C-alpha positions, 0 to 999 in steps of 0.5 A: 323653743318659744324663743326660737319660734319667735325669732323665726317668725321675726325673720320671716316677717322681713320685707326681703322675703315678701313676694319671693316664693323662695329665700334667695336672699343669702344673708336672710337665709344665714341668719335663719339658719343661724337661729334655727340651729344651735351648737349641738345641732352643728356638732351633729351636722359635722359628725354626719358629714364626717362619717359620710366622707369617711365611709366614701373614702373607705369605699374608694380604697376597697374599689381600688384594692379590688381593681389592682 
């Protein structure tokens, strides 16, 4: 955890972030997210996204069956 914190702090010290209220530099933001998330985090995100999409599809099927 300390290693992650040090990496995040190093990214946040970059000149591109000074004077900006939000991170508008896409490359800096991607680097920050890449440092913060590990493989397990990405798998969790993918799983949640998959479950959400599945629920939306199944809801649409139910709505179409009721409307038919």
